[in-house]
mmCIF file as Biopython writes it, N, C-alpha, C and O atoms, coordinates in Angstrom:
data_model
#
loop_
_atom_site.group_PDB
_atom_site.id
_atom_site.type_symbol
_atom_site.label_atom_id
_atom_site.label_alt_id
_atom_site.label_comp_id
_atom_site.label_asym_id
_atom_site.label_entity_id
_atom_site.label_seq_id
_atom_site.pdbx_PDB_ins_code
_atom_site.Cartn_x
_atom_site.Cartn_y
_atom_site.Cartn_z
_atom_site.occupancy
_atom_site.B_iso_or_equiv
_atom_site.auth_seq_id
_atom_site.auth_asym_id
_atom_site.pdbx_PDB_model_num
ATOM 1   N N  . MET A ? 1  ? 58.238 40.751 265.889 1.0 0.0 1  A 1 
ATOM 2   C CA . MET A ? 1  ? 56.942 41.116 265.337 1.0 0.0 1  A 1 
ATOM 3   C C  . MET A ? 1  ? 56.158 39.834 265.082 1.0 0.0 1  A 1 
ATOM 4   O O  . MET A ? 1  ? 56.706 38.858 264.570 1.0 0.0 1  A 1 
ATOM 5   N N  . ASN A ? 2  ? 54.890 39.836 265.435 1.0 0.0 2  A 1 
ATOM 6   C CA . ASN A ? 2  ? 54.133 38.604 265.269 1.0 0.0 2  A 1 
ATOM 7   C C  . ASN A ? 2  ? 53.707 38.403 263.816 1.0 0.0 2  A 1 
ATOM 8   O O  . ASN A ? 2  ? 53.687 39.346 263.025 1.0 0.0 2  A 1 
ATOM 9   N N  . GLU A ? 3  ? 53.371 37.166 263.482 1.0 0.0 3  A 1 
ATOM 10  C CA . GLU A ? 3  ? 53.043 36.807 262.106 1.0 0.0 3  A 1 
ATOM 11  C C  . GLU A ? 3  ? 51.816 37.522 261.578 1.0 0.0 3  A 1 
ATOM 12  O O  . GLU A ? 3  ? 51.770 37.866 260.397 1.0 0.0 3  A 1 
ATOM 13  N N  . ALA A ? 4  ? 50.815 37.757 262.424 1.0 0.0 4  A 1 
ATOM 14  C CA . ALA A ? 4  ? 49.597 38.435 261.968 1.0 0.0 4  A 1 
ATOM 15  C C  . ALA A ? 4  ? 49.919 39.828 261.453 1.0 0.0 4  A 1 
ATOM 16  O O  . ALA A ? 4  ? 49.379 40.246 260.428 1.0 0.0 4  A 1 
ATOM 17  N N  . LYS A ? 5  ? 50.785 40.550 262.142 1.0 0.0 5  A 1 
ATOM 18  C CA . LYS A ? 5  ? 51.174 41.885 261.690 1.0 0.0 5  A 1 
ATOM 19  C C  . LYS A ? 5  ? 51.906 41.807 260.353 1.0 0.0 5  A 1 
ATOM 20  O O  . LYS A ? 5  ? 51.676 42.639 259.475 1.0 0.0 5  A 1 
ATOM 21  N N  . LYS A ? 6  ? 52.777 40.827 260.189 1.0 0.0 6  A 1 
ATOM 22  C CA . LYS A ? 6  ? 53.488 40.673 258.924 1.0 0.0 6  A 1 
ATOM 23  C C  . LYS A ? 6  ? 52.494 40.404 257.799 1.0 0.0 6  A 1 
ATOM 24  O O  . LYS A ? 6  ? 52.632 40.951 256.705 1.0 0.0 6  A 1 
ATOM 25  N N  . ASP A ? 7  ? 51.505 39.573 258.059 1.0 0.0 7  A 1 
ATOM 26  C CA . ASP A ? 7  ? 50.515 39.269 257.038 1.0 0.0 7  A 1 
ATOM 27  C C  . ASP A ? 7  ? 49.743 40.517 256.624 1.0 0.0 7  A 1 
ATOM 28  O O  . ASP A ? 7  ? 49.472 40.710 255.439 1.0 0.0 7  A 1 
ATOM 29  N N  . CYS A ? 8  ? 49.389 41.361 257.580 1.0 0.0 8  A 1 
ATOM 30  C CA . CYS A ? 8  ? 48.653 42.587 257.274 1.0 0.0 8  A 1 
ATOM 31  C C  . CYS A ? 8  ? 49.484 43.517 256.404 1.0 0.0 8  A 1 
ATOM 32  O O  . CYS A ? 8  ? 48.974 44.093 255.443 1.0 0.0 8  A 1 
ATOM 33  N N  . VAL A ? 9  ? 50.733 43.661 256.730 1.0 0.0 9  A 1 
ATOM 34  C CA . VAL A ? 9  ? 51.623 44.509 255.934 1.0 0.0 9  A 1 
ATOM 35  C C  . VAL A ? 9  ? 51.766 43.930 254.533 1.0 0.0 9  A 1 
ATOM 36  O O  . VAL A ? 9  ? 51.751 44.669 253.549 1.0 0.0 9  A 1 
ATOM 37  N N  . ALA A ? 10 ? 51.903 42.628 254.439 1.0 0.0 10 A 1 
ATOM 38  C CA . ALA A ? 10 ? 52.043 41.982 253.131 1.0 0.0 10 A 1 
ATOM 39  C C  . ALA A ? 10 ? 50.796 42.193 252.274 1.0 0.0 10 A 1 
ATOM 40  O O  . ALA A ? 10 ? 50.901 42.402 251.066 1.0 0.0 10 A 1 
ATOM 41  N N  . VAL A ? 11 ? 49.626 42.138 252.890 1.0 0.0 11 A 1 
ATOM 42  C CA . VAL A ? 11 ? 48.375 42.357 252.157 1.0 0.0 11 A 1 
ATOM 43  C C  . VAL A ? 11 ? 48.329 43.782 251.615 1.0 0.0 11 A 1 
ATOM 44  O O  . VAL A ? 11 ? 47.979 44.001 250.455 1.0 0.0 11 A 1 
ATOM 45  N N  . VAL A ? 12 ? 48.679 44.740 252.451 1.0 0.0 12 A 1 
ATOM 46  C CA . VAL A ? 12 ? 48.689 46.145 252.030 1.0 0.0 12 A 1 
ATOM 47  C C  . VAL A ? 12 ? 49.690 46.347 250.898 1.0 0.0 12 A 1 
ATOM 48  O O  . VAL A ? 12 ? 49.371 46.972 249.886 1.0 0.0 12 A 1 
ATOM 49  N N  . GLU A ? 13 ? 50.893 45.823 251.068 1.0 0.0 13 A 1 
ATOM 50  C CA . GLU A ? 13 ? 51.943 45.992 250.058 1.0 0.0 13 A 1 
ATOM 51  C C  . GLU A ? 13 ? 51.554 45.338 248.738 1.0 0.0 13 A 1 
ATOM 52  O O  . GLU A ? 13 ? 51.788 45.907 247.671 1.0 0.0 13 A 1 
ATOM 53  N N  . GLN A ? 14 ? 50.966 44.155 248.800 1.0 0.0 14 A 1 
ATOM 54  C CA . GLN A ? 14 ? 50.565 43.468 247.577 1.0 0.0 14 A 1 
ATOM 55  C C  . GLN A ? 14 ? 49.504 44.270 246.829 1.0 0.0 14 A 1 
ATOM 56  O O  . GLN A ? 14 ? 49.593 44.437 245.613 1.0 0.0 14 A 1 
ATOM 57  N N  . ARG A ? 15 ? 48.501 44.767 247.552 1.0 0.0 15 A 1 
ATOM 58  C CA . ARG A ? 15 ? 47.436 45.533 246.898 1.0 0.0 15 A 1 
ATOM 59  C C  . ARG A ? 15 ? 47.988 46.842 246.337 1.0 0.0 15 A 1 
ATOM 60  O O  . ARG A ? 15 ? 47.596 47.263 245.248 1.0 0.0 15 A 1 
ATOM 61  N N  . ARG A ? 16 ? 48.887 47.481 247.066 1.0 0.0 16 A 1 
ATOM 62  C CA . ARG A ? 16 ? 49.505 48.723 246.575 1.0 0.0 16 A 1 
ATOM 63  C C  . ARG A ? 16 ? 50.214 48.468 245.254 1.0 0.0 16 A 1 
ATOM 64  O O  . ARG A ? 16 ? 50.095 49.255 244.316 1.0 0.0 16 A 1 
ATOM 65  N N  . GLU A ? 17 ? 50.948 47.373 245.186 1.0 0.0 17 A 1 
ATOM 66  C CA . GLU A ? 17 ? 51.662 47.018 243.959 1.0 0.0 17 A 1 
ATOM 67  C C  . GLU A ? 17 ? 50.693 46.671 242.832 1.0 0.0 17 A 1 
ATOM 68  O O  . GLU A ? 17 ? 50.927 47.040 241.681 1.0 0.0 17 A 1 
ATOM 69  N N  . GLU A ? 18 ? 49.603 45.961 243.152 1.0 0.0 18 A 1 
ATOM 70  C CA . GLU A ? 18 ? 48.600 45.623 242.142 1.0 0.0 18 A 1 
ATOM 71  C C  . GLU A ? 18 ? 48.004 46.879 241.528 1.0 0.0 18 A 1 
ATOM 72  O O  . GLU A ? 18 ? 47.734 46.921 240.328 1.0 0.0 18 A 1 
ATOM 73  N N  . TYR A ? 19 ? 47.802 47.895 242.344 1.0 0.0 19 A 1 
ATOM 74  C CA . TYR A ? 19 ? 47.237 49.163 241.874 1.0 0.0 19 A 1 
ATOM 75  C C  . TYR A ? 19 ? 48.288 50.045 241.202 1.0 0.0 19 A 1 
ATOM 76  O O  . TYR A ? 19 ? 47.948 51.070 240.611 1.0 0.0 19 A 1 
ATOM 77  N N  . GLY A ? 20 ? 49.563 49.655 241.289 1.0 0.0 20 A 1 
ATOM 78  C CA . GLY A ? 20 ? 50.623 50.452 240.713 1.0 0.0 20 A 1 
ATOM 79  C C  . GLY A ? 20 ? 50.785 51.793 241.413 1.0 0.0 20 A 1 
ATOM 80  O O  . GLY A ? 20 ? 51.172 52.788 240.799 1.0 0.0 20 A 1 
ATOM 81  N N  . MET A ? 21 ? 50.485 51.804 242.692 1.0 0.0 21 A 1 
ATOM 82  C CA . MET A ? 21 ? 50.502 53.030 243.479 1.0 0.0 21 A 1 
ATOM 83  C C  . MET A ? 21 ? 51.842 53.177 244.186 1.0 0.0 21 A 1 
ATOM 84  O O  . MET A ? 21 ? 52.354 52.223 244.772 1.0 0.0 21 A 1 
ATOM 85  N N  . THR A ? 22 ? 52.396 54.360 244.129 1.0 0.0 22 A 1 
ATOM 86  C CA . THR A ? 22 ? 53.646 54.614 244.840 1.0 0.0 22 A 1 
ATOM 87  C C  . THR A ? 22 ? 53.363 54.784 246.334 1.0 0.0 22 A 1 
ATOM 88  O O  . THR A ? 22 ? 52.226 55.022 246.742 1.0 0.0 22 A 1 
ATOM 89  N N  . ILE A ? 23 ? 54.410 54.658 247.130 1.0 0.0 23 A 1 
ATOM 90  C CA . ILE A ? 23 ? 54.266 54.895 248.567 1.0 0.0 23 A 1 
ATOM 91  C C  . ILE A ? 23 ? 53.820 56.335 248.798 1.0 0.0 23 A 1 
ATOM 92  O O  . ILE A ? 23 ? 52.995 56.606 249.670 1.0 0.0 23 A 1 
ATOM 93  N N  . LYS A ? 24 ? 54.366 57.246 248.017 1.0 0.0 24 A 1 
ATOM 94  C CA . LYS A ? 24 ? 54.010 58.664 248.155 1.0 0.0 24 A 1 
ATOM 95  C C  . LYS A ? 24 ? 52.519 58.880 247.885 1.0 0.0 24 A 1 
ATOM 96  O O  . LYS A ? 24 ? 51.853 59.595 248.633 1.0 0.0 24 A 1 
ATOM 97  N N  . ALA A ? 25 ? 51.999 58.274 246.835 1.0 0.0 25 A 1 
ATOM 98  C CA . ALA A ? 25 ? 50.581 58.420 246.500 1.0 0.0 25 A 1 
ATOM 99  C C  . ALA A ? 25 ? 49.697 57.790 247.574 1.0 0.0 25 A 1 
ATOM 100 O O  . ALA A ? 25 ? 48.683 58.366 247.966 1.0 0.0 25 A 1 
ATOM 101 N N  . LEU A ? 26 ? 50.081 56.616 248.044 1.0 0.0 26 A 1 
ATOM 102 C CA . LEU A ? 26 ? 49.294 55.952 249.083 1.0 0.0 26 A 1 
ATOM 103 C C  . LEU A ? 26 ? 49.322 56.760 250.374 1.0 0.0 26 A 1 
ATOM 104 O O  . LEU A ? 26 ? 48.307 56.867 251.063 1.0 0.0 26 A 1 
ATOM 105 N N  . ALA A ? 27 ? 50.460 57.318 250.699 1.0 0.0 27 A 1 
ATOM 106 C CA . ALA A ? 27 ? 50.573 58.155 251.897 1.0 0.0 27 A 1 
ATOM 107 C C  . ALA A ? 27 ? 49.641 59.356 251.786 1.0 0.0 27 A 1 
ATOM 108 O O  . ALA A ? 27 ? 48.910 59.674 252.724 1.0 0.0 27 A 1 
ATOM 109 N N  . ARG A ? 28 ? 49.672 60.012 250.645 1.0 0.0 28 A 1 
ATOM 110 C CA . ARG A ? 28 ? 48.830 61.193 250.442 1.0 0.0 28 A 1 
ATOM 111 C C  . ARG A ? 28 ? 47.348 60.848 250.551 1.0 0.0 28 A 1 
ATOM 112 O O  . ARG A ? 28 ? 46.590 61.556 251.216 1.0 0.0 28 A 1 
ATOM 113 N N  . LYS A ? 29 ? 46.935 59.764 249.900 1.0 0.0 29 A 1 
ATOM 114 C CA . LYS A ? 29 ? 45.521 59.391 249.893 1.0 0.0 29 A 1 
ATOM 115 C C  . LYS A ? 29 ? 45.033 58.882 251.245 1.0 0.0 29 A 1 
ATOM 116 O O  . LYS A ? 29 ? 43.860 59.039 251.585 1.0 0.0 29 A 1 
ATOM 117 N N  . SER A ? 30 ? 45.928 58.276 252.008 1.0 0.0 30 A 1 
ATOM 118 C CA . SER A ? 30 ? 45.533 57.704 253.300 1.0 0.0 30 A 1 
ATOM 119 C C  . SER A ? 30 ? 45.696 58.691 254.458 1.0 0.0 30 A 1 
ATOM 120 O O  . SER A ? 30 ? 45.172 58.463 255.548 1.0 0.0 30 A 1 
ATOM 121 N N  . GLY A ? 31 ? 46.420 59.786 254.221 1.0 0.0 31 A 1 
ATOM 122 C CA . GLY A ? 31 ? 46.648 60.750 255.285 1.0 0.0 31 A 1 
ATOM 123 C C  . GLY A ? 31 ? 47.750 60.339 256.253 1.0 0.0 31 A 1 
ATOM 124 O O  . GLY A ? 31 ? 47.860 60.888 257.350 1.0 0.0 31 A 1 
ATOM 125 N N  . ILE A ? 32 ? 48.559 59.377 255.844 1.0 0.0 32 A 1 
ATOM 126 C CA . ILE A ? 32 ? 49.680 58.908 256.664 1.0 0.0 32 A 1 
ATOM 127 C C  . ILE A ? 32 ? 50.954 59.541 256.098 1.0 0.0 32 A 1 
ATOM 128 O O  . ILE A ? 32 ? 51.148 59.580 254.883 1.0 0.0 32 A 1 
ATOM 129 N N  . GLU A ? 33 ? 51.810 60.030 256.979 1.0 0.0 33 A 1 
ATOM 130 C CA . GLU A ? 33 ? 53.061 60.627 256.510 1.0 0.0 33 A 1 
ATOM 131 C C  . GLU A ? 33 ? 53.852 59.600 255.710 1.0 0.0 33 A 1 
ATOM 132 O O  . GLU A ? 33 ? 53.881 58.418 256.051 1.0 0.0 33 A 1 
ATOM 133 N N  . GLU A ? 34 ? 54.489 60.065 254.646 1.0 0.0 34 A 1 
ATOM 134 C CA . GLU A ? 34 ? 55.229 59.170 253.759 1.0 0.0 34 A 1 
ATOM 135 C C  . GLU A ? 34 ? 56.313 58.389 254.504 1.0 0.0 34 A 1 
ATOM 136 O O  . GLU A ? 34 ? 56.469 57.189 254.282 1.0 0.0 34 A 1 
ATOM 137 N N  . ALA A ? 35 ? 57.054 59.049 255.376 1.0 0.0 35 A 1 
ATOM 138 C CA . ALA A ? 35 ? 58.126 58.374 256.121 1.0 0.0 35 A 1 
ATOM 139 C C  . ALA A ? 35 ? 57.548 57.303 257.042 1.0 0.0 35 A 1 
ATOM 140 O O  . ALA A ? 35 ? 58.136 56.233 257.198 1.0 0.0 35 A 1 
ATOM 141 N N  . VAL A ? 36 ? 56.414 57.584 257.643 1.0 0.0 36 A 1 
ATOM 142 C CA . VAL A ? 36 ? 55.767 56.607 258.524 1.0 0.0 36 A 1 
ATOM 143 C C  . VAL A ? 36 ? 55.316 55.403 257.704 1.0 0.0 36 A 1 
ATOM 144 O O  . VAL A ? 36 ? 55.533 54.260 258.104 1.0 0.0 36 A 1 
ATOM 145 N N  . LEU A ? 37 ? 54.694 55.656 256.566 1.0 0.0 37 A 1 
ATOM 146 C CA . LEU A ? 37 ? 54.229 54.557 255.718 1.0 0.0 37 A 1 
ATOM 147 C C  . LEU A ? 37 ? 55.408 53.719 255.225 1.0 0.0 37 A 1 
ATOM 148 O O  . LEU A ? 37 ? 55.330 52.490 255.205 1.0 0.0 37 A 1 
ATOM 149 N N  . TYR A ? 38 ? 56.477 54.364 254.834 1.0 0.0 38 A 1 
ATOM 150 C CA . TYR A ? 38 ? 57.670 53.630 254.399 1.0 0.0 38 A 1 
ATOM 151 C C  . TYR A ? 38 ? 58.167 52.710 255.517 1.0 0.0 38 A 1 
ATOM 152 O O  . TYR A ? 38 ? 58.517 51.556 255.271 1.0 0.0 38 A 1 
ATOM 153 N N  . ASN A ? 39 ? 58.195 53.226 256.731 1.0 0.0 39 A 1 
ATOM 154 C CA . ASN A ? 39 ? 58.657 52.421 257.864 1.0 0.0 39 A 1 
ATOM 155 C C  . ASN A ? 39 ? 57.714 51.267 258.166 1.0 0.0 39 A 1 
ATOM 156 O O  . ASN A ? 39 ? 58.161 50.198 258.581 1.0 0.0 39 A 1 
ATOM 157 N N  . ILE A ? 40 ? 56.430 51.464 257.966 1.0 0.0 40 A 1 
ATOM 158 C CA . ILE A ? 40 ? 55.463 50.377 258.157 1.0 0.0 40 A 1 
ATOM 159 C C  . ILE A ? 40 ? 55.706 49.292 257.106 1.0 0.0 40 A 1 
ATOM 160 O O  . ILE A ? 40 ? 55.811 48.111 257.434 1.0 0.0 40 A 1 
ATOM 161 N N  . LEU A ? 41 ? 55.794 49.705 255.850 1.0 0.0 41 A 1 
ATOM 162 C CA . LEU A ? 41 ? 55.936 48.734 254.763 1.0 0.0 41 A 1 
ATOM 163 C C  . LEU A ? 41 ? 57.283 48.018 254.785 1.0 0.0 41 A 1 
ATOM 164 O O  . LEU A ? 41 ? 57.398 46.897 254.288 1.0 0.0 41 A 1 
ATOM 165 N N  . SER A ? 42 ? 58.287 48.649 255.351 1.0 0.0 42 A 1 
ATOM 166 C CA . SER A ? 42 ? 59.595 47.996 255.465 1.0 0.0 42 A 1 
ATOM 167 C C  . SER A ? 42 ? 59.742 47.291 256.814 1.0 0.0 42 A 1 
ATOM 168 O O  . SER A ? 42 ? 60.811 46.784 257.153 1.0 0.0 42 A 1 
ATOM 169 N N  . ARG A ? 43 ? 58.652 47.271 257.568 1.0 0.0 43 A 1 
ATOM 170 C CA . ARG A ? 43 ? 58.562 46.570 258.858 1.0 0.0 43 A 1 
ATOM 171 C C  . ARG A ? 43 ? 59.529 47.120 259.913 1.0 0.0 43 A 1 
ATOM 172 O O  . ARG A ? 43 ? 59.993 46.392 260.791 1.0 0.0 43 A 1 
ATOM 173 N N  . ARG A ? 44 ? 59.814 48.391 259.809 1.0 0.0 44 A 1 
ATOM 174 C CA . ARG A ? 44 ? 60.621 49.052 260.837 1.0 0.0 44 A 1 
ATOM 175 C C  . ARG A ? 44 ? 59.734 49.619 261.937 1.0 0.0 44 A 1 
ATOM 176 O O  . ARG A ? 44 ? 60.210 49.995 263.009 1.0 0.0 44 A 1 
ATOM 177 N N  . ARG A ? 45 ? 58.451 49.672 261.654 1.0 0.0 45 A 1 
ATOM 178 C CA . ARG A ? 45 ? 57.480 50.222 262.588 1.0 0.0 45 A 1 
ATOM 179 C C  . ARG A ? 45 ? 56.200 49.404 262.480 1.0 0.0 45 A 1 
ATOM 180 O O  . ARG A ? 45 ? 55.816 48.975 261.392 1.0 0.0 45 A 1 
ATOM 181 N N  . ARG A ? 46 ? 55.554 49.195 263.597 1.0 0.0 46 A 1 
ATOM 182 C CA . ARG A ? 46 ? 54.292 48.453 263.584 1.0 0.0 46 A 1 
ATOM 183 C C  . ARG A ? 46 ? 53.163 49.324 263.044 1.0 0.0 46 A 1 
ATOM 184 O O  . ARG A ? 46 ? 53.117 50.531 263.282 1.0 0.0 46 A 1 
ATOM 185 N N  . MET A ? 47 ? 52.266 48.689 262.320 1.0 0.0 47 A 1 
ATOM 186 C CA . MET A ? 47 ? 51.095 49.378 261.802 1.0 0.0 47 A 1 
ATOM 187 C C  . MET A ? 47 ? 50.046 49.446 262.906 1.0 0.0 47 A 1 
ATOM 188 O O  . MET A ? 47 ? 49.697 48.428 263.502 1.0 0.0 47 A 1 
ATOM 189 N N  . GLN A ? 48 ? 49.548 50.642 263.174 1.0 0.0 48 A 1 
ATOM 190 C CA . GLN A ? 48 ? 48.498 50.818 264.166 1.0 0.0 48 A 1 
ATOM 191 C C  . GLN A ? 48 ? 47.140 50.573 263.524 1.0 0.0 48 A 1 
ATOM 192 O O  . GLN A ? 48 ? 47.000 50.644 262.303 1.0 0.0 48 A 1 
ATOM 193 N N  . ALA A ? 49 ? 46.149 50.288 264.347 1.0 0.0 49 A 1 
ATOM 194 C CA . ALA A ? 49 ? 44.808 49.984 263.839 1.0 0.0 49 A 1 
ATOM 195 C C  . ALA A ? 49 ? 44.265 51.122 262.982 1.0 0.0 49 A 1 
ATOM 196 O O  . ALA A ? 49 ? 43.677 50.875 261.929 1.0 0.0 49 A 1 
ATOM 197 N N  . SER A ? 50 ? 44.454 52.352 263.415 1.0 0.0 50 A 1 
ATOM 198 C CA . SER A ? 50 ? 43.936 53.498 262.654 1.0 0.0 50 A 1 
ATOM 199 C C  . SER A ? 50 ? 44.611 53.599 261.285 1.0 0.0 50 A 1 
ATOM 200 O O  . SER A ? 50 ? 43.978 54.002 260.308 1.0 0.0 50 A 1 
ATOM 201 N N  . GLU A ? 51 ? 45.874 53.241 261.213 1.0 0.0 51 A 1 
ATOM 202 C CA . GLU A ? 51 ? 46.588 53.258 259.936 1.0 0.0 51 A 1 
ATOM 203 C C  . GLU A ? 51 ? 46.108 52.123 259.037 1.0 0.0 51 A 1 
ATOM 204 O O  . GLU A ? 51 ? 45.972 52.297 257.826 1.0 0.0 51 A 1 
ATOM 205 N N  . MET A ? 52 ? 45.854 50.975 259.628 1.0 0.0 52 A 1 
ATOM 206 C CA . MET A ? 52 ? 45.339 49.843 258.862 1.0 0.0 52 A 1 
ATOM 207 C C  . MET A ? 52 ? 43.978 50.186 258.264 1.0 0.0 52 A 1 
ATOM 208 O O  . MET A ? 52 ? 43.695 49.848 257.115 1.0 0.0 52 A 1 
ATOM 209 N N  . ILE A ? 53 ? 43.145 50.855 259.044 1.0 0.0 53 A 1 
ATOM 210 C CA . ILE A ? 53 ? 41.820 51.255 258.557 1.0 0.0 53 A 1 
ATOM 211 C C  . ILE A ? 53 ? 41.953 52.240 257.400 1.0 0.0 53 A 1 
ATOM 212 O O  . ILE A ? 53 ? 41.276 52.099 256.382 1.0 0.0 53 A 1 
ATOM 213 N N  . ALA A ? 54 ? 42.824 53.240 257.555 1.0 0.0 54 A 1 
ATOM 214 C CA . ALA A ? 54 ? 43.009 54.247 256.506 1.0 0.0 54 A 1 
ATOM 215 C C  . ALA A ? 54 ? 43.552 53.612 255.227 1.0 0.0 54 A 1 
ATOM 216 O O  . ALA A ? 54 ? 43.072 53.914 254.134 1.0 0.0 54 A 1 
ATOM 217 N N  . LEU A ? 55 ? 44.539 52.744 255.353 1.0 0.0 55 A 1 
ATOM 218 C CA . LEU A ? 55 ? 45.119 52.082 254.189 1.0 0.0 55 A 1 
ATOM 219 C C  . LEU A ? 55 ? 44.106 51.158 253.523 1.0 0.0 55 A 1 
ATOM 220 O O  . LEU A ? 55 ? 44.029 51.090 252.296 1.0 0.0 55 A 1 
ATOM 221 N N  . SER A ? 56 ? 43.344 50.459 254.326 1.0 0.0 56 A 1 
ATOM 222 C CA . SER A ? 56 ? 42.332 49.545 253.793 1.0 0.0 56 A 1 
ATOM 223 C C  . SER A ? 56 ? 41.264 50.305 253.008 1.0 0.0 56 A 1 
ATOM 224 O O  . SER A ? 56 ? 40.799 49.840 251.967 1.0 0.0 56 A 1 
ATOM 225 N N  . ALA A ? 57 ? 40.887 51.464 253.508 1.0 0.0 57 A 1 
ATOM 226 C CA . ALA A ? 57 ? 39.882 52.272 252.819 1.0 0.0 57 A 1 
ATOM 227 C C  . ALA A ? 57 ? 40.377 52.716 251.448 1.0 0.0 57 A 1 
ATOM 228 O O  . ALA A ? 57 ? 39.632 52.661 250.469 1.0 0.0 57 A 1 
ATOM 229 N N  . VAL A ? 58 ? 41.617 53.151 251.374 1.0 0.0 58 A 1 
ATOM 230 C CA . VAL A ? 58 ? 42.190 53.612 250.108 1.0 0.0 58 A 1 
ATOM 231 C C  . VAL A ? 58 ? 42.356 52.450 249.135 1.0 0.0 58 A 1 
ATOM 232 O O  . VAL A ? 58 ? 42.108 52.599 247.938 1.0 0.0 58 A 1 
ATOM 233 N N  . LEU A ? 59 ? 42.772 51.302 249.643 1.0 0.0 59 A 1 
ATOM 234 C CA . LEU A ? 59 ? 43.088 50.159 248.785 1.0 0.0 59 A 1 
ATOM 235 C C  . LEU A ? 59 ? 41.907 49.210 248.570 1.0 0.0 59 A 1 
ATOM 236 O O  . LEU A ? 59 ? 42.029 48.222 247.846 1.0 0.0 59 A 1 
ATOM 237 N N  . GLY A ? 60 ? 40.778 49.503 249.187 1.0 0.0 60 A 1 
ATOM 238 C CA . GLY A ? 60 ? 39.601 48.658 249.007 1.0 0.0 60 A 1 
ATOM 239 C C  . GLY A ? 60 ? 39.749 47.291 249.651 1.0 0.0 60 A 1 
ATOM 240 O O  . GLY A ? 60 ? 39.187 46.310 249.165 1.0 0.0 60 A 1 
ATOM 241 N N  . LEU A ? 61 ? 40.495 47.221 250.734 1.0 0.0 61 A 1 
ATOM 242 C CA . LEU A ? 61 ? 40.701 45.949 251.433 1.0 0.0 61 A 1 
ATOM 243 C C  . LEU A ? 61 ? 39.619 45.736 252.485 1.0 0.0 61 A 1 
ATOM 244 O O  . LEU A ? 61 ? 39.150 46.686 253.112 1.0 0.0 61 A 1 
ATOM 245 N N  . THR A ? 62 ? 39.234 44.487 252.667 1.0 0.0 62 A 1 
ATOM 246 C CA . THR A ? 62 ? 38.251 44.121 253.680 1.0 0.0 62 A 1 
ATOM 247 C C  . THR A ? 62 ? 38.890 43.184 254.697 1.0 0.0 62 A 1 
ATOM 248 O O  . THR A ? 62 ? 40.001 42.693 254.493 1.0 0.0 62 A 1 
ATOM 249 N N  . LEU A ? 63 ? 38.189 42.946 255.776 1.0 0.0 63 A 1 
ATOM 250 C CA . LEU A ? 63 ? 38.687 41.995 256.773 1.0 0.0 63 A 1 
ATOM 251 C C  . LEU A ? 63 ? 38.896 40.621 256.162 1.0 0.0 63 A 1 
ATOM 252 O O  . LEU A ? 63 ? 39.817 39.901 256.550 1.0 0.0 63 A 1 
ATOM 253 N N  . ASP A ? 64 ? 38.053 40.253 255.214 1.0 0.0 64 A 1 
ATOM 254 C CA . ASP A ? 64 ? 38.211 38.965 254.538 1.0 0.0 64 A 1 
ATOM 255 C C  . ASP A ? 64 ? 39.549 38.866 253.813 1.0 0.0 64 A 1 
ATOM 256 O O  . ASP A ? 64 ? 40.166 37.801 253.789 1.0 0.0 64 A 1 
ATOM 257 N N  . ASP A ? 65 ? 39.998 39.965 253.225 1.0 0.0 65 A 1 
ATOM 258 C CA . ASP A ? 65 ? 41.300 39.958 252.544 1.0 0.0 65 A 1 
ATOM 259 C C  . ASP A ? 65 ? 42.422 39.619 253.512 1.0 0.0 65 A 1 
ATOM 260 O O  . ASP A ? 65 ? 43.329 38.853 253.186 1.0 0.0 65 A 1 
ATOM 261 N N  . TYR A ? 66 ? 42.351 40.201 254.711 1.0 0.0 66 A 1 
ATOM 262 C CA . TYR A ? 66 ? 43.382 39.929 255.724 1.0 0.0 66 A 1 
ATOM 263 C C  . TYR A ? 66 ? 43.245 38.508 256.268 1.0 0.0 66 A 1 
ATOM 264 O O  . TYR A ? 66 ? 44.246 37.827 256.488 1.0 0.0 66 A 1 
ATOM 265 N N  . ARG A ? 67 ? 42.023 38.065 256.483 1.0 0.0 67 A 1 
ATOM 266 C CA . ARG A ? 67 ? 41.805 36.724 257.005 1.0 0.0 67 A 1 
ATOM 267 C C  . ARG A ? 67 ? 42.297 35.678 256.030 1.0 0.0 67 A 1 
ATOM 268 O O  . ARG A ? 67 ? 42.950 34.714 256.432 1.0 0.0 67 A 1 
ATOM 269 N N  . GLU A ? 68 ? 41.998 35.850 254.759 1.0 0.0 68 A 1 
ATOM 270 C CA . GLU A ? 68 ? 42.445 34.893 253.739 1.0 0.0 68 A 1 
ATOM 271 C C  . GLU A ? 68 ? 43.966 34.821 253.681 1.0 0.0 68 A 1 
ATOM 272 O O  . GLU A ? 68 ? 44.531 33.740 253.515 1.0 0.0 68 A 1 
ATOM 273 N N  . ALA A ? 69 ? 44.630 35.965 253.815 1.0 0.0 69 A 1 
ATOM 274 C CA . ALA A ? 69 ? 46.092 35.962 253.823 1.0 0.0 69 A 1 
ATOM 275 C C  . ALA A ? 69 ? 46.626 35.221 255.032 1.0 0.0 69 A 1 
ATOM 276 O O  . ALA A ? 69 ? 47.624 34.508 254.934 1.0 0.0 69 A 1 
ATOM 277 N N  . GLY A ? 70 ? 45.978 35.380 256.159 1.0 0.0 70 A 1 
ATOM 278 C CA . GLY A ? 70 ? 46.397 34.683 257.381 1.0 0.0 70 A 1 
ATOM 279 C C  . GLY A ? 70 ? 46.210 33.186 257.292 1.0 0.0 70 A 1 
ATOM 280 O O  . GLY A ? 70 ? 47.007 32.416 257.829 1.0 0.0 70 A 1 
ATOM 281 N N  . GLU A ? 71 ? 45.152 32.775 256.611 1.0 0.0 71 A 1 
ATOM 282 C CA . GLU A ? 71 ? 44.886 31.349 256.471 1.0 0.0 71 A 1 
ATOM 283 C C  . GLU A ? 71 ? 45.858 30.680 255.503 1.0 0.0 71 A 1 
ATOM 284 O O  . GLU A ? 71 ? 46.160 29.493 255.628 1.0 0.0 71 A 1 
ATOM 285 N N  . SER A ? 72 ? 46.345 31.463 254.532 1.0 0.0 72 A 1 
ATOM 286 C CA . SER A ? 72 ? 47.259 30.870 253.545 1.0 0.0 72 A 1 
ATOM 287 C C  . SER A ? 72 ? 48.714 30.971 253.980 1.0 0.0 72 A 1 
ATOM 288 O O  . SER A ? 72 ? 49.601 30.432 253.320 1.0 0.0 72 A 1 
ATOM 289 N N  . ALA A ? 73 ? 48.961 31.667 255.099 1.0 0.0 73 A 1 
ATOM 290 C CA . ALA A ? 73 ? 50.348 31.847 255.571 1.0 0.0 73 A 1 
ATOM 291 C C  . ALA A ? 73 ? 50.852 30.595 256.271 1.0 0.0 73 A 1 
ATOM 292 O O  . ALA A ? 73 ? 51.993 30.563 256.732 1.0 0.0 73 A 1 
#
């Protein structure tokens, strides 16, 4: 898995934890199946663009958030 994908997952996971949101709650709000989201966050499955968009919308993430994480990696 390439580093950019790892950074995106890390950004999502960090924001989820900051919000105190469970995987189940994030799955429900984003419309992503809980098992799929778990596999994304545990890096067993790659995050697709549509999933990144849905998660970003729920968590209030912007492209700048991902870019900043990539620059600090």
